[in-house]
C-alpha positions as CSV (number, residue, x, y, z in Angstrom):
1,M,60.0,129.1,93.0
2,A,63.0,128.9,94.4
3,V,66.1,126.1,92.7
4,T,67.2,124.6,95.2
5,S,69.6,122.0,94.7
6,L,71.8,120.1,91.4
7,T,72.1,116.4,91.3
8,T,74.4,114.7,89.0
9,F,72.2,111.8,87.3
10,L,74.5,109.0,85.9
11,W,73.1,106.5,83.7
12,F,73.9,103.4,83.7
13,D,72.1,99.9,81.8
14,T,71.3,97.6,84.7
15,E,75.2,98.0,87.6
16,A,73.7,101.2,89.4
17,L,73.6,99.6,92.5
18,E,77.6,98.6,92.5
19,A,78.7,101.4,90.7
20,A,76.9,103.7,93.7
21,Q,79.1,101.1,96.4
22,F,82.2,101.4,94.6
23,Y,82.3,105.1,94.2
24,V,81.7,105.5,97.8
25,D,84.3,103.1,98.4
26,L,86.6,104.6,96.5
27,F,86.4,108.4,98.1
28,P,85.5,110.0,100.7
29,N,83.6,112.2,102.7
30,S,80.9,109.7,100.6
31,R,77.7,107.5,101.8
32,M,74.9,105.8,100.3
33,G,71.4,107.0,100.3
34,N,68.1,105.3,99.2
35,V,67.2,103.0,96.9
36,S,64.1,102.5,94.4
37,Y,63.1,99.4,93.1
38,Y,61.2,99.2,89.3
39,P,57.7,98.5,89.9
40,V,54.9,95.8,88.1
41,D,55.4,96.4,84.3
42,A,58.1,98.5,83.7
43,Q,61.0,98.3,81.5
44,H,62.9,96.0,83.7
45,P,61.7,93.1,85.8
46,E,60.3,94.0,89.3
47,G,62.0,94.7,92.1
48,S,65.3,95.1,90.1
49,V,66.8,98.5,91.0
50,L,65.9,101.5,89.5
51,T,67.6,104.3,91.1
52,V,70.1,104.6,93.8
53,E,70.9,107.6,95.3
54,F,74.0,108.7,96.9
55,E,77.5,111.2,97.5
56,L,80.8,111.8,96.9
57,F,82.6,114.1,98.6
58,G,79.1,115.2,99.7
59,R,77.8,116.0,96.3
60,P,74.5,114.8,95.4
61,F,74.4,112.1,92.9
62,V,71.4,109.2,91.5
63,A,72.5,105.9,89.3
64,L,69.7,105.1,86.9
65,N,69.7,101.8,85.5
66,G,68.3,103.0,82.7
67,G,69.4,100.0,79.9
68,P,71.7,100.3,77.7
69,A,70.2,103.2,75.2
70,F,72.8,106.1,76.7
71,P,76.1,104.3,76.7
72,H,78.8,106.9,78.9
73,S,80.9,108.8,76.9
74,E,84.5,110.8,77.5
75,A,81.5,114.4,77.0
76,V,80.7,114.2,80.7
77,S,84.2,113.2,83.1
78,F,84.9,113.7,86.7
79,Q,88.3,115.2,87.6
80,V,89.3,113.9,91.2
81,A,92.4,116.0,92.3
82,C,94.8,114.6,94.8
83,D,97.4,115.2,97.2
84,S,99.9,113.2,96.6
85,Q,101.7,110.4,94.1
86,E,100.4,107.6,97.1
87,D,96.9,108.7,96.5
88,V,97.1,109.9,92.7
89,D,98.4,105.4,92.6
90,R,95.6,104.6,94.5
91,T,92.9,106.1,93.6
92,W,94.2,105.7,89.8
93,N,94.3,101.8,89.7
94,A,90.9,101.6,91.8
95,L,89.6,103.1,88.6
96,I,91.0,101.4,86.0
97,S,91.1,97.7,87.6
98,D,88.7,95.1,86.5
99,G,88.2,95.8,83.5
100,G,88.3,99.6,83.5
101,S,91.2,101.5,80.9
102,E,93.8,103.9,80.6
103,G,94.0,106.8,78.6
104,R,96.7,109.8,78.0
105,C,97.3,112.8,80.1
106,A,95.5,111.7,83.9
107,W,92.6,110.2,81.7
108,C,90.8,107.0,82.6
109,K,87.7,104.9,82.6
110,D,86.0,102.9,85.3
111,R,85.0,99.5,84.5
112,F,81.4,101.1,83.9
113,G,82.5,103.1,81.0
114,V,82.8,106.6,83.2
115,S,85.8,108.9,82.0
116,W,87.9,110.5,85.1
117,Q,90.5,112.6,85.4
118,V,92.8,111.7,88.0
119,I,95.4,114.8,88.7
120,P,97.7,115.3,91.4
121,T,97.3,118.9,93.4
122,A,100.7,119.9,91.7
123,L,99.9,119.8,87.9
124,P,98.0,122.6,87.5
125,R,101.1,124.5,89.3
126,A,103.6,122.5,87.4
127,L,101.3,123.7,84.3
128,Q,101.9,127.7,85.3
129,G,105.4,127.3,86.2
130,A,105.2,128.1,90.3
131,D,106.8,126.1,92.8
132,G,109.9,125.7,90.6
133,Y,108.3,124.1,87.5
134,D,108.8,124.8,84.1
135,S,105.7,125.2,82.4
136,A,107.1,123.8,79.2
137,Y,108.6,120.5,80.6
138,A,105.7,119.8,82.3
139,F,103.1,120.3,79.9
140,Q,105.3,118.3,77.7
141,A,105.9,115.0,80.6
142,M,102.0,115.4,80.7
143,M,101.4,114.7,77.2
144,K,103.6,111.4,77.1
145,M,101.2,110.6,81.0
146,S,98.7,107.9,81.0
147,K,99.0,108.3,85.0
148,I,100.4,111.7,86.1
149,V,103.1,110.8,87.5
150,I,104.7,114.5,90.2
151,A,108.6,113.7,90.0
152,D,108.3,113.5,86.0
153,L,106.4,116.7,86.0
154,K,110.5,118.5,86.7
155,P,113.5,117.7,84.7
156,N,115.7,114.8,86.8
């Protein structure tokens, strides 16, 4: 027997289809896939969405409407690397809109409770002291931010 793939499942109460569509609309190289529905005599009403297959950045995911028993937590999160401040701003603002929340050091939660870290590609280089950044300054600056502002990773 060969292991052939890995798919991330995201458990939702009833928002699987809405969440999958939101993520597919937000991220490039993403698409919706098959949707399955609850049968008769299941824990949710017959015909309501059970699972939604989708891809983000070409990677497979399944959103499951399993009920409120297992809410999202920071124990599982996703990091999104952005090339520009404009991309950071757009992604961050979309994720925190409509009930999402800001955290510290590039962390946020979307309206579904899923945790994300939205970083500019410059951040790891800044923290390593590359490209003219002072790593200690960049670290201290990052620790004071919610959304990362590239320009603020260097002293004025």
